[in-house]
KOLGUMI-934065 format. One line per 3 residues: number of its first residue (from 1); their letters; for each residue x, y, z of C-alpha. Coordinates in nm, 2 decimals, padded with zeros to 4 digits. Each point is the difference from the previous one (the first is absolute). Layout:
residues N
NUM	a	X:Y:Z; ...
end
This chain:
residues 428
1	mrk	00.00:00.00:00.00; 00.29:00.23:00.09; 00.16:-00.08:-00.33
4	tkk	-00.32:00.09:-00.18; -00.02:00.33:00.18; 00.36:00.08:-00.08
7	lls	-00.06:-00.08:-00.36; -00.30:00.22:-00.01; 00.19:00.28:00.17
10	sfl	00.28:-00.03:-00.26; -00.25:00.01:-00.28; -00.16:00.31:00.14
13	iva	00.33:00.18:00.04; 00.10:-00.09:-00.36; -00.34:00.11:-00.13
16	mls	00.03:00.33:00.18; 00.35:00.06:-00.13; -00.11:-00.09:-00.35
19	slm	-00.29:00.24:00.03; 00.23:00.28:00.11; 00.24:-00.07:-00.28
22	lsg	-00.28:-00.01:-00.26; -00.13:00.32:00.14; 00.34:00.17:-00.04
25	cns	00.02:-00.13:-00.36; -00.35:00.12:-00.09; 00.08:00.35:00.12
28	ggt	00.32:00.01:-00.20; 00.20:00.00:00.33; -00.10:00.11:00.35
31	dki	00.15:00.35:-00.05; -00.22:00.07:-00.30; -00.35:00.14:-00.01
34	eve	-00.23:-00.23:-00.20; -00.24:00.17:-00.24; -00.27:-00.22:-00.17
37	lvq	-00.17:00.11:-00.32; -00.29:-00.21:-00.14; -00.09:00.08:-00.36
40	ykp	-00.29:-00.13:-00.20; 00.15:-00.05:-00.35; 00.14:-00.35:-00.04
43	eav	00.08:00.08:-00.37; 00.26:00.25:00.13; 00.20:-00.24:00.22
46	aaf	00.31:00.03:-00.22; 00.00:00.38:00.04; -00.05:-00.01:00.37
49	eki	00.27:-00.26:00.05; 00.25:00.24:-00.17; -00.13:00.29:00.22
52	eeg	00.02:-00.20:00.32; 00.36:-00.12:-00.08; 00.10:00.36:-00.10
55	fnn	-00.13:00.14:00.33; 00.16:-00.26:00.22; 00.33:00.03:-00.17
58	thd	00.01:00.38:00.07; -00.13:00.01:00.35; 00.18:-00.14:00.31
61	nih	-00.26:00.09:00.27; -00.33:-00.10:-00.17; -00.10:-00.33:-00.16
64	lti	-00.28:00.01:-00.25; -00.22:-00.31:-00.07; -00.24:00.03:-00.29
67	qsp	-00.28:-00.25:-00.02; -00.18:-00.05:-00.33; -00.26:-00.27:00.07
70	nea	-00.27:-00.13:-00.23; -00.35:00.12:00.11; 00.18:00.28:00.20
73	mti	-00.32:00.19:00.08; -00.16:-00.30:00.16; 00.32:-00.07:00.20
76	lkt	00.02:00.36:00.10; -00.36:00.01:00.12; 00.06:-00.31:00.20
79	rfi	00.31:00.14:00.16; -00.19:00.32:00.08; -00.27:-00.19:00.18
82	red	00.28:-00.18:00.21; 00.16:00.34:00.06; 00.32:-00.13:-00.17
85	ypd	00.10:00.31:-00.19; 00.29:00.05:-00.24; 00.17:00.34:00.01
88	ivg	-00.09:00.09:-00.36; -00.26:-00.13:-00.25; 00.02:00.04:-00.37
91	igg	-00.35:00.00:-00.14; -00.21:00.15:-00.28; -00.18:00.33:00.01
94	din	-00.35:-00.16:00.01; -00.29:-00.09:00.23; 00.22:-00.21:00.23
97	ysn	00.21:00.30:00.07; -00.31:00.21:00.07; -00.13:-00.26:00.25
100	fld	00.34:-00.03:00.18; 00.02:00.37:00.02; -00.35:00.03:00.13
103	adm	00.09:-00.26:00.27; 00.28:00.24:00.12; 00.28:-00.26:-00.07
106	fmd	00.26:00.23:-00.17; 00.25:00.25:00.14; -00.01:00.36:-00.12
109	isd	00.32:00.04:-00.20; -00.04:00.37:-00.10; 00.33:00.07:00.17
112	feg	00.19:-00.23:-00.23; 00.20:00.22:-00.24; -00.07:-00.21:-00.30
115	vsd	-00.37:00.10:-00.01; 00.08:00.32:-00.19; 00.17:-00.20:-00.28
118	ikq	-00.32:-00.18:-00.10; -00.20:00.13:-00.30; -00.30:00.20:00.11
121	aym	-00.24:-00.19:-00.22; 00.07:-00.32:00.19; -00.03:00.17:00.34
124	die	-00.34:00.13:-00.11; -00.10:-00.36:-00.09; 00.10:-00.10:00.35
127	del	-00.23:00.27:00.15; -00.29:-00.12:-00.21; 00.04:-00.35:00.15
130	efi	-00.09:00.13:00.35; -00.36:-00.07:00.10; 00.00:00.30:00.23
133	ptd	00.26:00.28:-00.06; 00.30:-00.07:00.23; 00.28:00.23:00.10
136	gvy	00.35:-00.14:-00.06; 00.17:-00.23:-00.25; -00.05:-00.37:00.05
139	alp	00.13:-00.14:-00.33; 00.29:00.07:-00.22; -00.07:-00.08:-00.37
142	yva	00.29:-00.20:-00.16; -00.10:-00.11:-00.35; -00.31:00.03:-00.21
145	naa	-00.14:-00.18:-00.31; -00.21:00.14:-00.28; -00.29:-00.14:-00.20
148	gil	-00.13:00.10:-00.34; 00.06:-00.16:-00.33; 00.30:-00.21:-00.09
151	ynk	00.05:-00.02:-00.38; 00.21:-00.19:-00.25; 00.23:00.28:-00.11
154	dmf	00.13:-00.19:-00.31; -00.35:-00.07:-00.11; -00.10:00.36:00.04
157	ekn	00.30:00.13:-00.19; -00.04:-00.25:-00.28; -00.36:00.10:-00.06
160	gwk	00.04:00.37:00.07; -00.25:00.00:00.28; 00.02:00.32:00.22
163	ipq	-00.03:00.01:00.37; -00.36:00.13:00.09; -00.04:00.31:00.22
166	twt	-00.38:-00.01:00.04; -00.27:-00.26:00.04; -00.13:00.06:-00.35
169	eft	00.35:-00.05:-00.14; 00.03:-00.32:00.20; -00.32:-00.15:-00.13
172	elc	00.09:00.10:-00.35; 00.34:-00.16:00.04; -00.17:-00.32:00.12
175	eti	-00.23:00.00:-00.31; 00.31:00.05:-00.23; 00.19:-00.28:00.17
178	kas	-00.31:-00.23:-00.02; -00.05:00.08:-00.37; 00.37:-00.10:-00.07
181	gvq	-00.08:-00.35:00.13; 00.19:00.04:00.33; -00.18:-00.02:00.34
184	ply	00.03:00.34:00.17; -00.03:-00.11:00.37; 00.05:-00.30:00.23
187	fgy	-00.16:-00.02:00.34; 00.01:-00.35:00.17; -00.30:00.07:00.22
190	kdt	-00.03:-00.36:00.12; 00.22:00.12:00.30; -00.25:00.26:00.14
193	wtc	00.27:00.23:00.13; 00.11:00.08:-00.36; -00.34:00.18:-00.04
196	lap	00.14:00.27:00.23; 00.29:00.09:-00.23; -00.20:00.19:-00.27
199	wna	-00.26:00.10:00.27; 00.26:00.18:00.21; 00.18:00.15:-00.31
202	lav	-00.33:00.15:-00.12; -00.13:00.10:00.34; 00.30:00.22:00.09
205	gls	-00.07:00.22:-00.30; -00.38:00.00:00.03; -00.07:00.04:00.37
208	psd	00.16:00.19:00.29; 00.30:-00.17:00.17; -00.19:00.02:00.33
211	tca	-00.33:-00.14:-00.13; -00.02:-00.27:00.28; 00.06:00.26:00.27
214	qvn	-00.26:00.23:-00.15; -00.25:-00.28:00.00; 00.07:-00.08:00.36
217	agk	-00.06:00.36:00.09; -00.34:-00.01:-00.18; 00.10:00.25:-00.26
220	ttf	-00.04:-00.21:-00.31; -00.08:-00.35:-00.12; 00.17:-00.26:-00.21
223	ske	-00.30:00.00:-00.24; 00.09:00.36:-00.08; 00.39:-00.02:00.01
226	yre	00.04:-00.34:-00.17; -00.26:00.00:-00.28; 00.24:00.11:-00.28
229	tae	00.27:-00.25:00.12; -00.26:-00.28:00.00; -00.12:00.10:-00.35
232	kik	00.35:00.02:-00.15; 00.13:-00.33:00.15; -00.30:-00.16:-00.18
235	tll	00.10:00.16:-00.33; 00.34:-00.16:00.02; -00.16:-00.35:-00.04
238	dyc	-00.05:00.09:-00.37; 00.38:-00.02:-00.05; 00.12:-00.30:00.21
241	epn	00.04:-00.37:-00.04; -00.32:-00.21:-00.04; -00.13:-00.11:00.34
244	pya	00.26:00.18:00.21; -00.14:-00.19:00.31; 00.15:-00.32:-00.13
247	ygy	00.36:00.12:00.03; 00.20:00.10:00.30; 00.29:00.24:00.08
250	nda	00.27:-00.24:-00.12; -00.20:-00.07:-00.32; -00.02:00.37:-00.07
253	cta	00.37:00.06:00.07; 00.09:-00.29:-00.23; -00.24:00.11:-00.28
256	fak	00.14:00.36:00.01; 00.36:-00.13:00.01; -00.07:-00.21:-00.31
259	gqa	-00.15:00.29:-00.20; -00.36:-00.11:00.02; -00.11:00.35:00.11
262	amy	00.14:00.35:-00.06; -00.07:00.13:00.35; -00.05:-00.13:00.35
265	pig	-00.18:00.22:00.26; 00.20:-00.10:00.31; 00.26:00.13:00.24
268	sya	00.38:00.01:-00.04; 00.02:-00.28:00.25; -00.10:-00.24:-00.29
271	vpq	00.31:00.07:-00.20; 00.22:-00.27:00.17; -00.27:-00.26:-00.08
274	iks	-00.03:00.11:-00.36; 00.38:00.01:-00.04; 00.03:-00.36:00.14
277	vnp	-00.19:-00.11:-00.32; 00.17:00.24:-00.24; 00.32:00.15:00.14
280	dmn	00.06:00.21:-00.31; -00.34:00.16:-00.02; 00.01:00.38:-00.05
283	ids	-00.26:00.13:00.25; -00.09:00.36:00.08; -00.30:00.15:00.17
286	fvf	-00.24:00.29:00.00; -00.25:00.15:00.24; -00.35:-00.11:-00.05
289	pan	-00.17:00.28:-00.20; -00.32:00.00:00.19; -00.12:00.35:-00.09
292	dde	-00.07:00.18:-00.32; 00.22:00.28:00.12; 00.36:-00.12:00.05
295	kgn	00.04:00.25:00.30; -00.24:-00.22:00.20; 00.21:-00.31:-00.03
298	vln	00.18:-00.13:00.31; 00.26:-00.27:00.05; -00.13:-00.28:00.22
301	sgv	00.29:-00.04:00.24; -00.01:-00.12:00.36; 00.25:-00.07:00.28
304	dlq	00.10:-00.36:-00.06; 00.24:-00.02:00.30; 00.03:00.23:00.30
307	fcv	00.17:-00.04:00.33; -00.18:00.05:00.34; 00.16:-00.01:00.34
310	mkn	-00.19:-00.19:00.26; -00.11:00.22:00.29; 00.13:-00.27:00.25
313	skn	00.36:00.01:-00.14; 00.25:00.07:00.27; 00.29:00.07:-00.24
316	kea	-00.11:00.32:-00.16; 00.36:00.13:-00.07; 00.11:-00.33:-00.15
319	vye	-00.32:-00.02:-00.21; 00.06:00.35:-00.13; 00.35:-00.11:-00.10
322	vlr	-00.15:-00.29:-00.20; -00.24:00.24:-00.17; 00.29:00.23:-00.09
325	yly	00.17:-00.29:-00.17; -00.32:-00.12:-00.17; -00.05:00.35:-00.15
328	ede	00.35:00.05:-00.13; -00.02:00.05:-00.38; 00.23:-00.31:-00.06
331	tiq	-00.22:-00.22:00.22; -00.32:00.11:-00.18; 00.16:-00.06:-00.34
334	iyl	00.07:-00.36:00.11; -00.38:-00.04:00.04; -00.09:00.19:-00.32
337	deq	00.23:-00.22:-00.21; -00.15:-00.32:00.15; -00.37:00.10:-00.01
340	nsi	-00.06:00.25:-00.28; -00.14:00.25:00.25; -00.03:00.37:00.04
343	pck	00.19:00.17:00.28; -00.21:00.21:00.24; 00.31:00.20:00.10
346	ngd	00.11:00.30:-00.20; 00.33:-00.06:-00.17; 00.18:-00.10:-00.32
349	fkl	-00.10:-00.36:-00.04; 00.02:-00.23:-00.30; -00.36:-00.11:-00.08
352	psv	-00.09:-00.31:-00.21; -00.06:00.08:-00.37; -00.35:-00.14:00.02
355	ldg	-00.10:00.31:00.19; 00.13:00.24:-00.27; -00.35:00.09:-00.12
358	mss	-00.11:00.09:00.35; 00.32:00.19:00.11; -00.14:00.35:-00.05
361	yie	-00.30:-00.08:00.23; 00.24:-00.14:00.26; 00.23:00.31:-00.02
364	egr	-00.30:00.24:00.03; -00.16:-00.19:00.28; -00.31:-00.04:-00.21
367	mad	-00.12:-00.32:00.17; -00.27:-00.14:00.22; -00.03:-00.32:00.21
370	yqd	-00.17:-00.32:-00.10; -00.37:00.04:00.10; -00.01:-00.36:00.12
373	hhy	00.27:00.08:00.27; -00.30:00.15:00.19; -00.24:-00.30:-00.05
376	pse	-00.05:-00.25:00.28; 00.11:-00.34:-00.11; -00.33:-00.15:00.13
379	msv	-00.19:00.20:-00.26; 00.17:-00.20:-00.28; -00.03:00.29:-00.25
382	dam	00.20:-00.19:-00.26; -00.27:-00.28:-00.01; -00.27:00.27:-00.01
385	iqt	00.17:00.16:-00.31; 00.03:-00.34:-00.17; -00.36:-00.08:00.06
388	ylm	-00.10:00.34:-00.13; 00.21:-00.05:-00.32; -00.17:-00.33:-00.06
391	dns	-00.35:00.16:00.04; -00.14:00.09:-00.35; -00.33:00.13:00.13
394	sda	-00.10:00.35:-00.09; 00.01:00.12:00.36; 00.32:-00.17:00.09
397	tdk	00.18:00.33:00.08; -00.28:00.13:00.22; -00.01:-00.34:00.19
400	flk	00.37:-00.01:00.05; 00.03:00.36:00.13; -00.29:-00.05:00.24
403	rfd	00.16:-00.32:00.13; 00.33:00.19:00.04; -00.17:00.26:00.22
406	dew	-00.20:-00.26:00.20; 00.30:-00.23:00.06; 00.22:00.29:00.10
409	vry	-00.24:00.09:00.28; -00.02:-00.36:00.10; 00.37:-00.04:00.05
412	nrd	00.08:00.35:00.12; -00.29:00.09:00.22; 00.21:00.06:00.32
415	liq	00.26:00.19:-00.19; -00.26:00.22:-00.18; -00.15:00.09:00.34
418	rvq	00.35:00.09:00.14; 00.09:00.22:-00.30; -00.33:00.18:00.01
421	dye	00.03:00.06:00.37; 00.34:00.14:-00.06; -00.13:00.23:-00.28
424	kea	-00.27:00.13:00.24; 00.26:00.07:00.27; 00.23:00.18:-00.25
427	kk	-00.28:00.24:-00.10; -00.06:00.11:00.36
end
């Protein structure tokens, strides 16, 4: 019995020593401050591995660990429930950020000197993601993507097709391309989320950027603000592949890569998938010409990745040092080269050539966020749009817009009440 006790004691001592040793290793050494960053883009693992290595090779007193898990948002939400917080999170500028901010989970980083380097257009987008106006800065935009029309540049040059500046010019171009025997557009609507690509790109030019906030405040309705968007996205069906609901995102990328369509209404994020099929394809892009006056057109660009500091972080100075490194021009360029992204920071960066046709809008800050970044996921707007597009009844648009209004109230009832209470208080 004594022998057993001694063995157990020995095992416990060894286990404790092992635990201490592992703890020291995990923190990069006991004399180092450990900073953990969890980011939600698994496709950017290679870039973040380079960034992590670069930081740790140049800092003796801080060890940075960057986690890039699959299903990162689910993992983060689970960790938040358990109060197991990383120091920094890298997430998108969307409804998840709005919900986390509303739950008071992020630190005000307005005293971080890098805030002033961010393009104002993207800081404005951050402000519009707040349910209720909040003093302070809680997210630092890193990179953005853009959505509009990708087009086969070689095909356009060969046929002498001109880039359209207005909605009328766009539909006339589609008719010209169709008459030549080439399919103008490809959609791949089988994956419902793809319905949001042309929807968002049209909506930013046809409705206010703060449409959802205005609806919450009781100042307008979706039936009013989205009618033209709904009508025009239906018109696009005249120029796409037969039965677009039978083909998904990968099918659409493959078809476009193989020259089966002249244009593809999608975001710049699709380029790597397209190039995996046809590495030599000459792709350029242009802003969706939603209006009959070019001055009304707006680039659909949202914050694809931003960094937020958790309010519970006890290592503010170390975290700020990590942010300084992340926002060095050379570090940002690593990410841009890997992911075909747009920098949210002002500076002289090399942008991917696929964005050449959108560059003037980017430089001018003539951009607005994806409308669906404000939609609650439970509302399944992508599926609603797909159902609407498949509805050939004469009152399809009216039914769709009424449903949009009704479902919005259903899923945002409490938020609407809070916003309207805030509006009443602000008027006093």
